[in-house]
Biopython code that builds the backbone (N, CA, C, O; Angstrom):
import numpy as np
from Bio.PDB.StructureBuilder import StructureBuilder

atoms = [
    (1, "MET", "N", (-31.943, -141.212, 120.771)),
    (1, "MET", "CA", (-30.540, -141.092, 121.284)),
    (1, "MET", "C", (-29.906, -140.578, 122.519)),
    (1, "MET", "O", (-30.264, -139.489, 122.969)),
    (2, "SER", "N", (-28.994, -141.280, 123.095)),
    (2, "SER", "CA", (-28.934, -141.574, 124.189)),
    (2, "SER", "C", (-28.725, -140.063, 124.842)),
    (2, "SER", "O", (-28.578, -139.156, 124.023)),
    (3, "ARG", "N", (-28.702, -139.741, 126.161)),
    (3, "ARG", "CA", (-28.295, -138.613, 127.318)),
    (3, "ARG", "C", (-27.071, -138.269, 126.890)),
    (3, "ARG", "O", (-26.802, -137.171, 126.402)),
    (4, "ARG", "N", (-25.770, -139.795, 127.164)),
    (4, "ARG", "CA", (-24.452, -139.715, 126.889)),
    (4, "ARG", "C", (-23.809, -139.173, 125.461)),
    (4, "ARG", "O", (-22.886, -138.387, 125.673)),
    (5, "MET", "N", (-24.097, -139.422, 123.956)),
    (5, "MET", "CA", (-25.013, -138.879, 122.963)),
    (5, "MET", "C", (-24.973, -137.526, 122.884)),
    (5, "MET", "O", (-24.114, -136.857, 122.310)),
    (6, "GLU", "N", (-25.988, -137.116, 123.513)),
    (6, "GLU", "CA", (-26.542, -135.816, 123.432)),
    (6, "GLU", "C", (-25.228, -134.391, 123.762)),
    (6, "GLU", "O", (-24.868, -133.372, 123.172)),
    (7, "LEU", "N", (-24.840, -135.182, 125.169)),
    (7, "LEU", "CA", (-24.009, -134.371, 125.699)),
    (7, "LEU", "C", (-22.802, -134.710, 124.661)),
    (7, "LEU", "O", (-22.746, -133.775, 123.862)),
    (8, "GLU", "N", (-22.005, -135.503, 124.424)),
    (8, "GLU", "CA", (-20.748, -135.469, 123.268)),
    (8, "GLU", "C", (-20.990, -134.880, 122.193)),
    (8, "GLU", "O", (-20.147, -134.393, 121.439)),
    (9, "ASN", "N", (-22.157, -134.886, 122.051)),
    (9, "ASN", "CA", (-22.475, -134.107, 120.888)),
    (9, "ASN", "C", (-22.150, -132.678, 120.590)),
    (9, "ASN", "O", (-21.363, -132.236, 119.753)),
    (10, "GLU", "N", (-23.167, -131.830, 121.726)),
    (10, "GLU", "CA", (-22.852, -130.768, 122.214)),
    (10, "GLU", "C", (-21.560, -129.851, 122.704)),
    (10, "GLU", "O", (-21.156, -128.696, 122.572)),
    (11, "LEU", "N", (-21.056, -131.421, 123.527)),
    (11, "LEU", "CA", (-19.751, -130.674, 124.248)),
    (11, "LEU", "C", (-18.328, -130.631, 122.848)),
    (11, "LEU", "O", (-17.204, -130.323, 123.244)),
    (12, "LYS", "N", (-18.559, -131.012, 121.013)),
    (12, "LYS", "CA", (-18.234, -131.276, 120.012)),
    (12, "LYS", "C", (-18.355, -130.127, 119.570)),
    (12, "LYS", "O", (-17.413, -129.373, 119.328)),
    (13, "MET", "N", (-20.026, -129.776, 119.356)),
    (13, "MET", "CA", (-20.536, -128.372, 119.092)),
    (13, "MET", "C", (-20.155, -126.697, 119.392)),
    (13, "MET", "O", (-19.928, -125.748, 118.642)),
    (14, "VAL", "N", (-20.204, -126.839, 120.701)),
    (14, "VAL", "CA", (-19.461, -125.708, 121.355)),
    (14, "VAL", "C", (-17.742, -125.594, 121.099)),
    (14, "VAL", "O", (-16.988, -124.857, 120.465)),
    (15, "GLN", "N", (-17.660, -126.401, 121.705)),
    (15, "GLN", "CA", (-15.636, -127.097, 121.425)),
    (15, "GLN", "C", (-15.445, -126.196, 120.084)),
    (15, "GLN", "O", (-14.643, -125.267, 119.990)),
    (16, "GLN", "N", (-16.370, -126.659, 119.020)),
    (16, "GLN", "CA", (-15.645, -125.930, 117.274)),
    (16, "GLN", "C", (-16.020, -124.649, 117.136)),
    (16, "GLN", "O", (-15.354, -123.758, 116.610)),
    (17, "ARG", "N", (-17.624, -124.514, 117.846)),
    (17, "ARG", "CA", (-18.015, -122.763, 117.900)),
    (17, "ARG", "C", (-16.411, -121.756, 118.811)),
    (17, "ARG", "O", (-16.016, -120.593, 118.736)),
    (18, "ILE", "N", (-15.951, -122.944, 119.554)),
    (18, "ILE", "CA", (-15.192, -121.941, 120.933)),
    (18, "ILE", "C", (-13.783, -121.626, 119.291)),
    (18, "ILE", "O", (-13.494, -120.569, 118.729)),
    (19, "ASP", "N", (-13.384, -122.724, 119.095)),
    (19, "ASP", "CA", (-12.337, -122.878, 118.055)),
    (19, "ASP", "C", (-12.806, -122.101, 116.532)),
    (19, "ASP", "O", (-11.888, -121.587, 115.893)),
    (20, "ASN", "N", (-13.733, -122.048, 116.159)),
    (20, "ASN", "CA", (-14.070, -121.003, 114.739)),
    (20, "ASN", "C", (-14.305, -119.958, 115.502)),
    (20, "ASN", "O", (-15.164, -119.266, 114.954)),
    (21, "ALA", "N", (-13.859, -119.377, 116.794)),
    (21, "ALA", "CA", (-14.693, -118.518, 116.809)),
    (21, "ALA", "C", (-13.389, -116.810, 116.246)),
    (21, "ALA", "O", (-12.176, -116.794, 116.454)),
    (22, "SER", "N", (-14.246, -115.598, 115.530)),
    (22, "SER", "CA", (-13.108, -114.857, 115.215)),
    (22, "SER", "C", (-12.360, -114.570, 115.734)),
    (22, "SER", "O", (-11.785, -115.407, 116.431)),
    (23, "ASP", "N", (-11.924, -113.248, 115.713)),
    (23, "ASP", "CA", (-11.208, -112.283, 116.782)),
    (23, "ASP", "C", (-12.567, -111.418, 117.448)),
    (23, "ASP", "O", (-12.960, -111.351, 118.613)),
    (24, "ASN", "N", (-13.162, -110.717, 116.033)),
    (24, "ASN", "CA", (-14.307, -110.213, 116.602)),
    (24, "ASN", "C", (-15.735, -110.487, 117.731)),
    (24, "ASN", "O", (-16.680, -109.782, 118.086)),
    (25, "VAL", "N", (-15.288, -111.882, 118.034)),
    (25, "VAL", "CA", (-16.390, -112.486, 119.331)),
    (25, "VAL", "C", (-15.798, -111.494, 120.201)),
    (25, "VAL", "O", (-14.611, -111.169, 120.233)),
    (26, "PRO", "N", (-16.839, -111.005, 120.971)),
    (26, "PRO", "CA", (-16.587, -110.159, 122.662)),
    (26, "PRO", "C", (-16.178, -111.182, 123.745)),
    (26, "PRO", "O", (-16.851, -112.194, 123.938)),
    (27, "LYS", "N", (-14.931, -110.865, 124.531)),
    (27, "LYS", "CA", (-14.549, -111.535, 125.364)),
    (27, "LYS", "C", (-15.392, -112.443, 126.176)),
    (27, "LYS", "O", (-15.343, -113.645, 126.440)),
    (28, "GLU", "N", (-16.548, -111.012, 126.626)),
    (28, "GLU", "CA", (-17.578, -112.227, 127.575)),
    (28, "GLU", "C", (-18.409, -112.952, 127.025)),
    (28, "GLU", "O", (-19.224, -113.326, 127.869)),
    (29, "VAL", "N", (-18.761, -113.598, 125.410)),
    (29, "VAL", "CA", (-18.941, -114.618, 124.868)),
    (29, "VAL", "C", (-18.706, -115.218, 125.022)),
    (29, "VAL", "O", (-19.333, -116.169, 125.489)),
    (30, "LYS", "N", (-16.907, -115.103, 124.581)),
    (30, "LYS", "CA", (-16.151, -116.810, 124.490)),
    (30, "LYS", "C", (-16.277, -117.396, 126.038)),
    (30, "LYS", "O", (-16.361, -118.600, 126.283)),
    (31, "GLU", "N", (-16.278, -116.027, 127.352)),
    (31, "GLU", "CA", (-16.262, -116.376, 128.586)),
    (31, "GLU", "C", (-17.273, -117.908, 129.364)),
    (31, "GLU", "O", (-17.070, -118.867, 130.109)),
    (32, "ALA", "N", (-18.447, -117.245, 128.530)),
    (32, "ALA", "CA", (-19.432, -117.380, 128.310)),
    (32, "ALA", "C", (-19.147, -118.898, 128.041)),
    (32, "ALA", "O", (-19.074, -119.661, 129.004)),
    (33, "TRP", "N", (-18.945, -119.470, 126.457)),
    (33, "TRP", "CA", (-18.948, -120.407, 125.708)),
    (33, "TRP", "C", (-18.265, -121.439, 126.486)),
    (33, "TRP", "O", (-18.798, -122.545, 126.567)),
    (34, "VAL", "N", (-17.104, -121.205, 127.093)),
    (34, "VAL", "CA", (-16.086, -121.818, 127.887)),
    (34, "VAL", "C", (-16.843, -122.398, 129.271)),
    (34, "VAL", "O", (-16.727, -123.597, 129.527)),
    (35, "LYS", "N", (-17.459, -121.703, 129.972)),
    (35, "LYS", "CA", (-18.327, -121.773, 131.135)),
    (35, "LYS", "C", (-19.193, -123.220, 130.804)),
    (35, "LYS", "O", (-19.298, -124.205, 131.536)),
    (36, "GLU", "N", (-19.817, -122.979, 129.336)),
    (36, "GLU", "CA", (-20.735, -123.869, 128.813)),
    (36, "GLU", "C", (-20.774, -125.327, 128.537)),
    (36, "GLU", "O", (-21.513, -126.298, 128.703)),
    (37, "LEU", "N", (-19.124, -124.871, 127.817)),
    (37, "LEU", "CA", (-18.121, -125.985, 127.674)),
    (37, "LEU", "C", (-18.201, -126.838, 128.800)),
    (37, "LEU", "O", (-18.936, -127.822, 128.714)),
    (38, "ASP", "N", (-17.340, -126.552, 130.220)),
    (38, "ASP", "CA", (-17.263, -126.596, 131.401)),
    (38, "ASP", "C", (-18.486, -127.614, 131.759)),
    (38, "ASP", "O", (-18.439, -128.753, 132.223)),
    (39, "SER", "N", (-19.444, -126.919, 131.434)),
    (39, "SER", "CA", (-20.438, -127.516, 132.165)),
    (39, "SER", "C", (-21.093, -128.777, 131.952)),
    (39, "SER", "O", (-21.681, -129.598, 132.656)),
    (40, "ILE", "N", (-20.727, -128.625, 130.496)),
    (40, "ILE", "CA", (-21.163, -130.116, 129.566)),
    (40, "ILE", "C", (-20.083, -131.011, 130.243)),
    (40, "ILE", "O", (-20.389, -132.066, 130.798)),
    (41, "ALA", "N", (-18.932, -130.590, 130.182)),
    (41, "ALA", "CA", (-18.062, -131.755, 130.369)),
    (41, "ALA", "C", (-18.174, -132.336, 131.644)),
    (41, "ALA", "O", (-17.949, -133.532, 131.829)),
    (42, "PHE", "N", (-18.656, -131.223, 132.921)),
    (42, "PHE", "CA", (-18.652, -131.540, 133.914)),
    (42, "PHE", "C", (-20.117, -132.849, 134.673)),
    (42, "PHE", "O", (-20.175, -133.563, 135.674)),
    (43, "GLU", "N", (-21.183, -132.517, 133.340)),
    (43, "GLU", "CA", (-22.207, -133.268, 133.237)),
    (43, "GLU", "C", (-21.712, -134.614, 133.353)),
    (43, "GLU", "O", (-21.634, -135.462, 134.242)),
    (44, "LEU", "N", (-21.212, -134.442, 131.367)),
    (44, "LEU", "CA", (-20.892, -135.607, 130.867)),
    (44, "LEU", "C", (-19.788, -136.536, 131.704)),
    (44, "LEU", "O", (-20.028, -137.740, 131.795)),
    (45, "ASN", "N", (-18.509, -135.961, 132.352)),
    (45, "ASN", "CA", (-17.985, -136.764, 133.307)),
    (45, "ASN", "C", (-18.668, -137.672, 134.710)),
    (45, "ASN", "O", (-18.192, -138.693, 135.206)),
    (46, "ASN", "N", (-19.722, -137.048, 135.072)),
    (46, "ASN", "CA", (-20.441, -137.597, 136.415)),
    (46, "ASN", "C", (-21.781, -137.888, 135.543)),
    (46, "ASN", "O", (-22.915, -137.636, 135.952)),
    (47, "LEU", "N", (-21.567, -138.288, 134.655)),
    (47, "LEU", "CA", (-23.050, -139.216, 134.269)),
    (47, "LEU", "C", (-23.389, -140.563, 134.310)),
    (47, "LEU", "O", (-22.476, -141.240, 133.836)),
    (48, "TYR", "N", (-24.333, -141.220, 134.686)),
    (48, "TYR", "CA", (-24.078, -142.617, 135.409)),
    (48, "TYR", "C", (-24.829, -143.380, 134.334)),
    (48, "TYR", "O", (-26.056, -143.289, 134.370)),
    (49, "ASP", "N", (-24.167, -144.263, 133.198)),
    (49, "ASP", "CA", (-24.825, -145.074, 132.504)),
    (49, "ASP", "C", (-25.860, -145.991, 133.005)),
    (49, "ASP", "O", (-25.073, -146.937, 132.977)),
    (50, "ASP", "N", (-26.915, -146.518, 133.429)),
    (50, "ASP", "CA", (-27.343, -147.639, 133.643)),
    (50, "ASP", "C", (-27.078, -148.496, 133.114)),
    (50, "ASP", "O", (-26.680, -149.465, 133.760)),
    (51, "ASP", "N", (-27.161, -148.562, 131.763)),
    (51, "ASP", "CA", (-26.947, -149.926, 130.720)),
    (51, "ASP", "C", (-25.437, -150.538, 130.796)),
    (51, "ASP", "O", (-24.965, -151.465, 130.139)),
    (52, "GLU", "N", (-24.877, -149.801, 131.716)),
    (52, "GLU", "CA", (-22.885, -150.158, 130.973)),
    (52, "GLU", "C", (-22.944, -151.262, 133.034)),
    (52, "GLU", "O", (-22.302, -152.238, 133.424)),
    (53, "ASN", "N", (-24.095, -150.338, 133.782)),
    (53, "ASN", "CA", (-23.776, -151.206, 134.905)),
    (53, "ASN", "C", (-24.478, -152.227, 135.502)),
    (53, "ASN", "O", (-24.392, -152.633, 136.661)),
    (54, "GLU", "N", (-25.305, -152.672, 134.441)),
    (54, "GLU", "CA", (-26.164, -153.960, 134.636)),
    (54, "GLU", "C", (-25.858, -155.380, 135.390)),
    (54, "GLU", "O", (-24.918, -155.830, 134.735)),
    (55, "PHE", "N", (-26.121, -156.195, 136.286)),
    (55, "PHE", "CA", (-25.762, -157.133, 137.264)),
    (55, "PHE", "C", (-26.343, -158.196, 136.803)),
    (55, "PHE", "O", (-25.921, -159.280, 137.206)),
    (56, "ASP", "N", (-27.740, -158.154, 135.597)),
    (56, "ASP", "CA", (-28.531, -159.343, 135.712)),
    (56, "ASP", "C", (-28.059, -160.707, 134.971)),
    (56, "ASP", "O", (-28.738, -161.729, 135.069)),
]
sb = StructureBuilder()
sb.init_structure("model")
sb.init_model(0)
sb.init_chain("A")
sb.init_seg("    ")
for serial, (resi, resn, name, xyz) in enumerate(atoms, 1):
    if name == "N":
        sb.init_residue(resn, " ", resi, " ")
    sb.init_atom(name, np.array(xyz, "f"), 0.0, 1.0, " ", f" {name:<3s}", serial, name[0])
structure = sb.get_structure()
C-alpha cells in the first residue's frame, strides 16, 4: 500500500471517529483527534508522489 493510500485511510478513520463521537467523550480527547486529523491532512497535502512526477 502506498503512503498516500495509508494517509487517506487514516484520515477517513479519524474523521469517522470525530463524526461518530458521543457526547460523553471529553473535550480534550476531541481536541486531540482534531489535531491528529490536521496533522494527517497536512502530511497528505505535502506528500510528494514519485510515480506521478517521473519524466522518463
